[in-house]
N, C-alpha and C positions, 0 to 999 in steps of 0.2 A: 554816268554810262550816257550816251548820248543816243538821242531817241532812232537815229539808222542802227546802231546796235541791238538797241532793243526788237527794232523788224527783224534783221539778220538771226537773231535768235530764236523769234518766232517763226521764220521760215525753217530754221534748221528744226527746231520742234516738228514741224510737217514732214520733213522726211522720213519719219517711223512710218506715213501712210503708205498705202498703195500706189504705184506700183513698186515704189522704192522699197520699202520694208527694213529701214536702215534704225530698228529702233535701239538700237545703242547710242547711235549720234543722235536722236531725236530727245533719248535721256538725258544724254551728257547736255545738249541745247538747254534743256528746259530746268536742269542742275544748275546750270549758271544764272540761269533767267531768276528763278526763285532766289535763287545767292544775291542778285544784283535788288530783286524787289525787296527782301528782308534787310540792304544794308541801307535802303533809302527811306530818310528818316522825315524826309519832305512831301509831305501828304499829294499836293498837284502835280509835283512831277513824278512821284509813284504810279498817279494814275495814268498820268501820259504812258510812262514806259509801259503799262501793261495794256492799254489800249491799241499801241502802236504792233506791238508784239503779236496779237491778236491780230491786227490787219495781216501780217506779213504770214501768219501760223495760216488763214483762211486765205491769203492770195495762192498761196500753193497749194492748199488742199483743196480749192474751190475752184480752179481758174478752169475747171472743164463747165462751168456754167456758161460759156460764152459760146459753146459746141451751138446750144439748138437756134441762136440767132444768125447762124455762118451757114444753116441748112439753105436759106435763100437769102443770102449775103447782101442782094442787091435791094432789099426790101426791110430787112431786119439788122442787117450787119452793124448800122451805124450805132445801135442800143448794146452793144457786147462790152463796150468799154466802160459805160455807166451802169451796168448790169452786175459786172464783175466790182466795181468799184464800192457801189452802194451794199449789195450783198455783205460784201467783205466787210467795210465800216461798220454795219449792223450785226454782222455775228461778233464784230470785238466788243462789242457790248457787253457780253458776256465775261470776257475775258477785263474788263475793267471793272466787271461787278466782282470777280474774282480779288482782283484789288482793293478793293473798297472792304472787303472782308481781311485781305491782309493786314489791314488797317487797324483793325480791331486789337491786333499784337502791340504791345509799347518798344519790345525790343526785337533782334534781328530772330531772333528764334519764335518768339511770337509771332511777329510777321509772316514768317516760313510756314510754319505750320496754317497759318491763318489761310495763307495765297494756296496751299494746298488741297485744303477746305473747298474754297473759293471755286477752284477751277474743277470740282469735283462737282460741285452745288450746281456749276454751269452748262456742264455734261449733263447734268441731269434735268435743269431745266428747258434745256433745248431739246429733249424727248417729248416736251408737254404743251411748250408757252406756243401759242398762234398755231394750233395741230401740230407742230412739232417740228426739228429736223435734225434728227442726233445722226449726222453726216459726220465723219471725220472726228470723232470722238476720242480725245487724247488717251483710252483704252483702246485703242483700236490697232495702235502701235503693236501691239503684244502678238496679233490672230498668227503671224506666222511660229509665235514658239511655242512653247509648252504650258506656257502662262496662260495662255488663251483657255487652256481648258476648265481656269477656277472660273468661268461665264458660267457655268453647269453651278456654282455655288451662288456666285454672287452679282452676274448678268454683267452686262457692258461700263456700265456706271461703277461698279466692283473693280473692273480691272483698271479704269481711271483714277481710282483711289491709290490703286499699288504704284500705279506710275507718278501721280504728284506728290505723294507720299515717299517713296523712292527720290526723288527730287529735292524731296526738302531733308536729307539724310547728312548731304555736306555741312550745312547749318548745323544740324543737332550736334553731329561728331563735332564741333568745335568747343561744346560747354562742358559744362562738371561731367564728372563719373555718373549720377546719376542718367544723366541724358546721355552719355556715351552707350548707358545700357537698355535706353529705348531704340535709338539707332540701332544698338546690335540684334533689338529682338524684330523691327521693323526689317531688317536686312534677312533676319529667320524666316520669317513671312514669305517674303519674297521669293529667296531660296529653296522654302517650302514650298510654294507655288509652284515652280520649275520642276522640280521632283516629281510631286504627285501628276503634274499635267505629263511629264514622263512618261509615269506609272501607268497612266490611265490609257495612253494612246497606245499602249501594249499589252493592252489587255485585248482578249476575245470575245466576241459577240456572239451568240447563237446566229446563223443566218434563218431568215423567214422560211417556212414552210407553208404550203409550197414557194418554190422562189415565183416572183414578178417580174418577168421580163417587158422592157420599153423599149420603145424608140425614140430619140430626141432627134427631130427633125430640123436644121439650122437652115435656112434659103440665103441667106447674106444680103439680105434687100434694102442695099444701102437707101439712108430715109430722105437724101434728096432725091433719090429718084423714083422712090417708091410707089407714088402716085401720077408719077408723068407718062402722057400717053398712052399706050398699052403695055406700060413696063410692069404695072399692077397684074394683068395675065400672064406676063413670063415670070412670075415669082411664084403665082399661084401653081403654073406647070411644074415648075421646079419644086415643090412641097410636094404636089402627087405623084412627080417622078422618084422623089428620095424615100414616100410612103412606099411605093411600090417595090423598091429593090427587095429582093429575097431575103429572108434573114436566116442565120444558121440556126437557132431555134425559135420555136412558136414564139411570137410575140401575143402580150396581152391587152397592151396600150400603144398608142402611139401619141405623140404629144408636137402639136405646132405652138409655135410661139404669141407671144401678144400681138392682136389684130391682123393675125395673119389671113385671116377669110376678109377680102375686099368687098364684101356684102354686108347690107344690116341684117340681123335674124329678123327672118320670115320674108326675107326678098331673094334667100339664095337661090330659089331654083332647084333643081337637080342636083346642084354643086354635091350635098351631102351624102347621098348615093355613089357620086363618081367617086369622091374622097374613100369611102367605105369598100367599094371596089377595088379602088386603087391598094387598101391595107388589107384585103382579103379578108373581110367582116370584122375584122379587129375595129374594137373602140376607139375612137381620136377624142382627145382633148386639144381645142386649139382657142385662142384668141379670138374676137369676133366684137362690134359693136351693136347694140340695137336701141331700137326708140322705144318710147312707152308716150305718146300723145307729142308733146314738143321739147319732152326731157331727154337726154341721149345715156347711155351708158357703156362704159367701156367693159366688156365681158369677159368669163372664160365661161365656155360649154364643155361638155361629154357629150358624144353620139354615140350609139349601138351601133352593133352591128348592120341594121337595118337604114341607117340614116337619123333613125329619130332623136329628139335631144331629152337627155335621160337627168343631167345637173344642170345646173348653172349658178354662177358666182358674178355680182356686179362689184367690180371695184369700189371698196367702201373709203380707203383713204387716199385724197384724190392731193393732186401738184397743185399748191396755190397759185394762180398767176402763169403756172401750164396747162391743167386741164378744168379749170374755173378760176372767176374772179371773186376773191373772199367777201360775204355781206354782197354780191350781186343781186339775190333774190329781191333784196328788202328793199332797192333803188325803183322798183316796178311800182309801186304806190305813185311815185313823184313823176312816172311818167319815161323814165330810164329802163330801156331793155337791154342795149346794149351787150351787158355784162350779165343777163339772167341766165341760169342753165334752165328756168323754168320756162324759157321764152327760146331755146333750143342754142343759145350762148356757152359752148364747154358741155361738161359733163356733169350728170347729178351721182351724187353718192349712193351706194348699196348701203343695204344693212350690214352689221356686225360680219365677221368672216364666221364661216362653219364648216366642219368638217363635210365634205362631198362622200358619199359611196360609190367606188368606180367597180362594185362585184369583183369578180375576181383580182381584178387591182389594189381592191384593198379600201380604207379611207384614208383619202389625202386630206391635208389643210392647203387649201388653196388659195394662191397669192399673185396679183397681178404685180410687176414692175416695184413701184417705190413701197409697195405694203411693205417690203420684207424690210424696211430699215425700223419697222418700229415694233422690236419685241414685245411691247405688252400689248398690241392687238391680236399676236398669239397667244399670248398667255388667255386672254378675255375670249377666244374664240369658242364655240359652242360646240362641243364633240371632244374624242379622243382620237388622233390619228394614226395612222401604220406609217405615215412620210408626208413630207411637206412638197407640194410643186410650184414652183414659181414659172410665170413664163413672162417675159419681159420683153422692149426693145429696146437695147443702149446704143441704137444705132443715134441716138438725140444726144449721146455722150461723148462722143470724141474717139478716138483711138489711141488716147494718151495714158488718161488715168481714170474719170468717170466709169466707164466700165468695170477696171480692177478693182476697184472700192468698191462700187455695188456687189462686184459677186466677194470679196472679204465679208461685205455683212451678211450677207446672205450665209458663207460659210460659220459665222458665229451665230445665228439662228439656230443653225443645225445642233450646233453644244450646247446652249441653252434650252432646248427643246429634247435634247436628247435623240431628236428625228434624223432618217437621215432627207435629203434634199435631192430633188432633180429640177435642173434648172435648165430652160430653154429659152434663148434668146434668139431675136431675129439675125445678129449681125455675131451675135458671141457675147458672153465667153457662155457655150452651152456645160453643164457640165453635171456630174455627177459627184455626190458629196456625202460622204458618211457622218454616222450619228456622230464622232467625232470631230468635224468640220475639215477634214482632209480632200481633198479632190482626188478623187479615184481613178477618173477619166472626163475626158475635155475634147471639145471642137475649139479650136481657136480664134479668136478675135478676126472679123473680116471674112471668114472661110464659108463655102457652103459645103452641107455634109449630111450624113446622118450617124448616130451615136448608137449603138446598140448595147443595153446594160442588162444588168439585174439588180433588183431595187435592193441596197445595203440593208442589213439588219437594223433595228432600234434598240434604243439604251432604256433602262429604267426611268422613268419619269424624274428629270433632276431636279433639286432642291429650288432653282431660279423657277424652272415652269411651274413651282406651284406658292410662290410668294412674288414674285415679280421685283420691284427697284424697294419694295415697303421697308425689308431690312437695312440697305445699305443707305436710305432715306434716314432713317432713324437714326443710325450710326453715324451721319455728317451731321445731324442734327445737334446729336449728345456732345459731338466735338464743338462745335462751334458755343453751345454751352459753358463748356468746361474753357474755351477760348475767353468767353466774356466773365468767368467768374474768376479767372486765375489769368489776370492780363500783365502779372509780370513775372516773367520771366527771366530770373538770373542769365547774364551772357558769361 
């Protein structure tokens, strides 16, 4: 198999990610790739195949990362191709690791099982290594299918194992009768996950009483224009106007997106009073920046009907190289201050996520943008929430895939936590998501408007919300132990 062919198979595997959602094509490409890795007896060539396939996979999945560099193309545009190459080449090292694990098997069957375990382990590692980046996990190909409901039990890494294990089935099916039985059992597991997911989607969940009525405000503030001249004033007035529009039912809460207020907290003057005057005294949640000495925070606040701040959340999981420079503060003693958050360069991370009590609107789990891609942060949050609130500025992610992949991951958080999600995005997609991850209503990308909705009901707390990734991690380690102890699988 040529390296170009492996790269194409990696691209094909990425077609299961949003916005394409071609899970069946993704699974077929992964099946072929697994078979090729399993059949390749030459270790060095097998490693090259795995790494190049990973480059193809991440190039299609993550090409949106060039978008932030194109906001000001005359200054940063030249960095875009280098950012994409080094990002994808680096992420592909996780697939190279999976190919190393495949090498633990001495036969094609052993290598197929090892590759499936290795890819799933690499997805698990991507959620934690170097602060984590669990974007475009293989398991995300199931998000638009009933199989996604299995995330309530096994989480996103468990979904990856369902995908990689399924991709190894053709190799297993070529083996003797006992292994055919193993392949049949794996097929039954996947089919059962699909059927159980269908059944879960049909379940009725009692509505919350009394109902909570909310308004999502999407100003469509283009990131390239947001801070140009007086455009910030236009976007602010647009949000106030959308907030003031009459509602068919009395509202309990109005929500604005990330960094919607163009002032630092404490320097807003009479703005909060103007905002709640527009809402008719209805509390408002909004994104805002705040300063504490030389440190800056990307924050979410709630203001009551009198314009007073009643709740605050500082974004805790920041974007490396986007919102801060890793280890930048450690360089200050050396006289290098340009990368240090403590010197006012970039944001400082807040404390762990904790549930905010918004009165009649209920107890909410607040997330700001990037925080929504880390399921472990939600599991470790302090307090029990009634629903999840995500504010975000996906204007950084372009128009093709980034915003839709971000939305897809937010839908998965709803399934894992058994909680509905209200998602308010600056340029879209703003959405009302039920506890089964279904989008009940939304405002499309690059449109301005407001969306009035009732907060969907929550489900009983799922198993994954209680255990996290530990059970699947133990299962993967057990698989590795078996692979090491039984390195001779008969073909």
